[in-house]
PALODREN-262198 format. One line per field, with one value per residue: x, z, y of N, C-alpha, C, O, CB in turn; residue in one letter. Coordinates in nm, 2 decimals. Each point is the difference from the previous one (the first is absolute). Last residue first. Glycine has a CB too. Layout:
<nodes>
n_east	X:...
n_up	Z:...
n_north	Y:...
ca_east	X:...
ca_up	Z:...
ca_north	Y:...
c_east	X:...
c_up	Z:...
c_north	Y:...
o_east	X:...
o_up	Z:...
o_north	Y:...
cb_east	X:...
cb_up	Z:...
cb_north	Y:...
rest	a:...
</nodes>
This chain:
<nodes>
n_east	0.06:-0.29:0.38:0.04:-0.46:0.02:0.43:-0.25:-0.36:0.33:0.29:-0.42:-0.11:0.48:-0.07:-0.41:0.30:0.33:-0.35:-0.25:0.40:0.15:-0.48:-0.02:0.47:-0.16:-0.45:0.07:-0.41:-0.44:-0.15:0.10:0.03:0.04:0.51:0.45:0.12:0.32:-0.33:0.29:0.44:-0.09:-0.12:0.44:0.05:-0.47:-0.26:0.36:0.06:-0.51:-0.02:0.37:-0.24:-0.40:0.28:0.28:-0.38:-0.19:0.43:0.04:-0.47:-0.02:-0.50:-0.14
n_up	-2.81:-0.02:0.13:0.35:0.12:-0.07:0.24:0.33:-0.05:0.01:0.34:0.24:-0.12:0.10:0.46:0.19:0.16:0.19:0.18:0.17:0.18:0.20:0.16:0.11:0.24:0.19:0.13:0.06:-0.28:0.15:-0.24:0.38:0.58:0.11:0.25:-0.17:-0.34:-0.29:-0.24:0.13:0.02:-0.47:-0.25:-0.12:-0.11:-0.12:-0.04:-0.20:-0.29:-0.09:-0.07:-0.27:-0.37:0.13:0.10:-0.37:-0.30:0.24:-0.05:-0.45:-0.10:0.32:0.19:-0.21
n_north	0.73:-0.38:-0.25:0.37:-0.08:-0.48:0.02:0.29:-0.31:-0.39:0.21:0.02:-0.48:-0.13:0.23:-0.22:-0.41:0.30:0.27:-0.39:-0.22:0.40:0.06:-0.50:0.00:0.45:-0.17:-0.57:-0.35:-0.17:0.43:0.36:-0.03:0.58:-0.09:0.04:0.45:0.16:0.22:0.40:-0.22:-0.21:0.37:0.01:-0.53:-0.18:0.43:0.19:-0.45:-0.05:0.54:0.10:-0.27:0.30:0.37:-0.13:-0.08:0.47:0.23:-0.18:0.08:0.42:0.18:0.49
ca_east	0.09:-0.08:-0.02:0.11:0.03:-0.11:0.06:0.09:-0.07:-0.09:0.08:0.03:-0.11:-0.01:0.10:-0.07:-0.09:0.06:0.08:-0.09:-0.06:0.12:0.01:-0.11:0.02:0.14:-0.01:0.02:0.15:0.06:0.03:-0.09:0.04:-0.10:-0.15:-0.03:-0.09:0.08:-0.07:-0.14:-0.03:0.01:-0.11:-0.02:0.12:0.09:-0.06:-0.01:0.11:0.04:-0.08:0.07:0.11:-0.05:-0.08:0.08:0.06:-0.11:-0.02:0.12:0.01:0.05:0.10:-0.03
ca_up	-0.05:-0.07:-0.13:-0.10:-0.03:-0.10:-0.12:-0.05:-0.04:-0.13:-0.12:-0.03:-0.06:-0.16:-0.08:-0.10:-0.10:-0.09:-0.09:-0.10:-0.09:-0.09:-0.08:-0.10:-0.11:-0.08:-0.10:0.06:0.00:0.10:-0.05:-0.13:-0.07:-0.03:-0.01:-0.01:0.11:0.07:0.01:0.03:0.13:0.10:0.07:0.08:0.09:0.07:0.07:0.13:0.08:0.06:0.11:0.13:0.01:0.00:0.11:0.13:-0.01:0.05:0.13:0.08:0.01:-0.10:0.04:-0.03
ca_north	0.12:0.10:-0.08:0.01:0.15:0.02:-0.04:0.09:0.13:-0.01:0.00:0.15:0.06:-0.01:0.09:0.12:-0.05:-0.08:0.08:0.08:-0.09:-0.02:0.12:0.02:-0.11:0.02:0.11:0.12:0.06:-0.07:-0.14:0.01:-0.11:-0.10:0.02:-0.13:-0.03:-0.09:-0.13:0.02:0.05:-0.10:-0.01:0.14:0.05:-0.09:-0.09:0.08:0.02:-0.14:-0.05:0.03:-0.10:-0.14:-0.01:0.00:-0.16:-0.11:0.01:-0.05:-0.11:-0.07:-0.10:-0.13
c_east	0.08:0.08:-0.10:0.01:0.12:0.01:-0.11:0.07:0.11:-0.04:-0.04:0.11:0.05:-0.12:-0.02:0.10:-0.06:-0.09:0.06:0.07:-0.09:-0.06:0.12:0.05:-0.09:0.03:0.11:-0.01:0.00:0.17:0.10:0.03:-0.10:0.07:-0.03:-0.16:-0.02:-0.08:0.07:-0.09:-0.12:0.00:0.00:-0.12:-0.04:0.10:0.06:-0.10:-0.03:0.13:0.03:-0.12:0.06:0.11:-0.06:-0.07:0.12:0.07:-0.08:-0.02:0.12:0.01:0.06:0.12
c_up	-0.13:-0.06:-0.09:-0.13:-0.09:-0.04:-0.12:-0.16:-0.05:-0.06:-0.14:-0.12:-0.03:-0.05:-0.15:-0.07:-0.09:-0.10:-0.11:-0.09:-0.11:-0.11:-0.10:-0.08:-0.11:-0.09:-0.08:-0.10:0.09:-0.02:0.06:-0.05:-0.13:-0.09:-0.08:-0.02:-0.01:0.16:0.07:0.02:0.03:0.14:0.10:0.10:0.10:0.10:0.06:0.08:0.13:0.08:0.07:0.12:0.15:0.04:0.03:0.13:0.12:0.01:0.06:0.15:0.07:0.02:-0.11:0.06
c_north	-0.04:0.12:0.09:-0.06:0.02:0.15:0.02:-0.05:0.09:0.13:-0.04:0.00:0.16:0.06:-0.03:0.06:0.10:-0.07:-0.07:0.06:0.06:-0.10:-0.03:0.11:0.01:-0.10:0.02:0.10:0.13:0.02:-0.07:-0.15:0.00:-0.09:0.12:-0.01:-0.17:-0.05:-0.11:-0.14:0.01:0.05:-0.11:-0.05:0.13:0.06:-0.10:-0.09:0.07:0.03:-0.13:-0.07:0.03:-0.11:-0.14:-0.03:0.01:-0.13:-0.10:0.00:-0.08:-0.15:-0.07:-0.08
o_east	0.08:-0.03:0.00:0.08:0.00:-0.01:0.04:0.06:-0.02:0.02:0.05:-0.01:-0.04:-0.01:-0.02:-0.04:-0.04:0.04:-0.01:-0.03:0.01:0.04:-0.01:0.01:0.05:0.04:-0.02:0.03:-0.10:0.08:0.08:0.11:-0.12:0.10:0.07:-0.06:0.00:0.04:-0.03:-0.10:-0.04:-0.08:-0.09:0.00:0.05:0.05:-0.04:0.03:0.04:0.01:0.00:0.04:0.07:-0.03:-0.02:0.05:0.02:-0.01:0.03:0.05:-0.01:0.01:-0.07:0.10
o_up	-0.05:-0.11:-0.13:-0.09:-0.10:-0.12:-0.12:-0.08:-0.10:-0.12:-0.11:-0.09:-0.10:-0.13:-0.08:-0.10:-0.12:-0.12:-0.12:-0.12:-0.12:-0.12:-0.11:-0.12:-0.12:-0.11:-0.12:-0.12:0.01:0.05:-0.07:-0.03:0.02:-0.06:-0.01:-0.10:-0.10:0.11:-0.02:0.06:0.11:0.07:0.08:0.11:0.11:0.10:0.11:0.12:0.10:0.12:0.12:0.10:0.05:0.06:0.11:0.08:0.07:0.09:0.10:0.07:0.06:0.11:-0.09:0.00
o_north	0.07:0.06:-0.01:0.05:0.06:0.03:0.02:0.08:0.08:0.03:0.03:0.09:0.06:0.02:0.09:0.07:-0.03:-0.01:0.04:-0.02:-0.02:0.02:0.05:-0.02:-0.01:0.04:0.00:-0.02:0.06:-0.07:-0.07:-0.04:0.01:0.03:0.09:-0.07:-0.06:0.03:-0.11:-0.01:-0.04:-0.07:-0.01:0.04:0.01:-0.06:-0.03:0.01:-0.04:-0.03:0.00:-0.06:-0.09:-0.10:-0.04:-0.08:-0.10:-0.08:-0.05:-0.09:-0.11:-0.06:-0.06:0.06
cb_east	-0.05:-0.15:0.03:0.02:-0.09:-0.15:0.11:-0.02:-0.16:-0.10:0.09:-0.03:-0.14:0.12:0.19:-0.13:0.00:0.12:0.04:-0.12:0.00:0.15:-0.09:-0.21:0.03:0.04:-0.12:0.11:0.14:-0.30:-0.13:-0.09:0.22:-0.29:-0.09:0.27:-0.12:0.19:-0.08:0.14:0.21:0.18:0.00:0.08:0.12:-0.08:-0.11:0.02:0.10:-0.12:-0.15:0.11:-0.01:-0.13:-0.02:0.08:-0.05:-0.18:0.00:0.07:-0.14:0.13:-0.04:-0.24
cb_up	0.31:0.27:0.26:0.27:0.32:0.23:0.25:0.36:0.28:0.21:0.27:0.35:0.23:0.14:0.27:0.24:0.28:0.28:0.30:0.26:0.30:0.30:0.30:0.25:0.28:0.28:0.25:0.30:-0.25:-0.05:-0.12:-0.05:0.20:0.09:0.22:0.25:0.09:-0.25:-0.17:-0.20:-0.11:-0.22:-0.27:-0.32:-0.32:-0.30:-0.24:-0.23:-0.30:-0.31:-0.24:-0.20:-0.33:-0.23:-0.15:-0.18:-0.37:-0.20:-0.13:-0.25:-0.25:-0.15:0.29:-0.22
cb_north	0.00:-0.12:-0.23:-0.03:0.00:-0.21:-0.20:-0.02:-0.10:-0.24:-0.07:-0.02:-0.24:-0.23:-0.09:-0.01:-0.14:-0.01:0.10:0.05:-0.14:0.02:0.11:-0.04:-0.13:0.06:0.10:-0.07:-0.15:-0.11:0.13:0.33:-0.15:0.12:-0.19:0.01:0.32:0.09:0.16:0.24:0.15:-0.05:0.11:0.15:-0.10:-0.08:0.10:0.25:0.05:-0.12:0.11:0.32:0.08:0.18:0.29:0.23:0.05:0.20:0.27:0.18:0.18:0.27:0.04:0.00
rest	x:x:x:x:x:x:x:x:x:x:x:x:x:x:x:x:x:x:x:x:x:x:x:x:x:x:x:x:x:x:x:x:x:x:x:x:x:x:x:x:x:x:x:x:x:x:x:x:x:x:x:x:x:x:x:x:x:x:x:x:x:x:x:x
</nodes>
Protein backbone atom coordinates (compact mmCIF):
# COMPACT_ATOMS: atom_id res chain seq x y z
CA UNK A 1 0.00 0.00 0.00
CA UNK A 2 1.24 3.46 -0.84
CA UNK A 3 2.16 5.63 2.10
CA UNK A 4 0.09 8.74 2.76
CA UNK A 5 3.34 10.69 2.85
CA UNK A 6 4.13 9.63 -0.73
CA UNK A 7 0.63 10.56 -1.89
CA UNK A 8 0.94 14.03 -0.35
CA UNK A 9 4.34 14.53 -1.96
CA UNK A 10 3.12 13.46 -5.40
CA UNK A 11 0.03 15.69 -5.18
CA UNK A 12 2.18 18.66 -4.19
CA UNK A 13 4.69 17.92 -6.97
CA UNK A 14 2.16 17.66 -9.82
CA UNK A 15 1.62 21.43 -10.31
CA UNK A 16 5.36 22.08 -10.09
CA UNK A 17 6.08 19.41 -12.69
CA UNK A 18 3.36 20.65 -15.02
CA UNK A 19 4.64 24.22 -14.81
CA UNK A 20 8.29 23.33 -15.39
CA UNK A 21 8.87 19.91 -16.93
CA UNK A 22 5.89 19.88 -19.30
CA UNK A 23 6.50 23.35 -20.77
CA UNK A 24 8.60 22.13 -23.74
CA UNK A 25 5.77 19.80 -24.76
CA UNK A 26 3.12 22.55 -24.88
CA UNK A 27 5.32 25.35 -26.24
CA UNK A 28 3.15 25.97 -29.27
CA UNK A 29 1.29 28.97 -30.65
CA UNK A 30 -1.35 26.80 -32.28
CA UNK A 31 -3.86 25.53 -31.27
CA UNK A 32 -5.43 28.49 -29.57
CA UNK A 33 -7.59 27.77 -26.54
CA UNK A 34 -10.02 30.50 -25.61
CA UNK A 35 -8.11 32.90 -27.86
CA UNK A 36 -4.85 32.28 -25.99
CA UNK A 37 -1.80 30.48 -27.33
CA UNK A 38 -1.55 26.98 -25.90
CA UNK A 39 1.46 27.81 -23.70
CA UNK A 40 -0.22 30.80 -22.06
CA UNK A 41 -3.40 28.80 -21.50
CA UNK A 42 -1.36 25.91 -20.01
CA UNK A 43 0.40 28.20 -17.53
CA UNK A 44 -2.83 29.95 -16.53
CA UNK A 45 -4.58 26.60 -16.11
CA UNK A 46 -1.95 25.21 -13.77
CA UNK A 47 -1.64 28.43 -11.78
CA UNK A 48 -5.41 28.30 -11.26
CA UNK A 49 -5.47 24.59 -10.32
CA UNK A 50 -2.47 24.62 -7.97
CA UNK A 51 -4.62 25.67 -4.96
CA UNK A 52 -6.86 22.66 -5.59
CA UNK A 53 -3.91 20.28 -5.32
CA UNK A 54 -2.51 22.05 -2.28
CA UNK A 55 -5.95 22.06 -0.66
CA UNK A 56 -6.13 18.29 -1.06
CA UNK A 57 -2.67 17.96 0.49
CA UNK A 58 -3.80 20.18 3.38
CA UNK A 59 -6.89 18.02 3.97
CA UNK A 60 -4.77 14.86 3.97
CA UNK A 61 -2.31 16.47 6.37
CA UNK A 62 -5.03 17.67 8.75
CA UNK A 63 -6.49 14.14 8.94
CA UNK A 64 -3.24 12.97 10.40
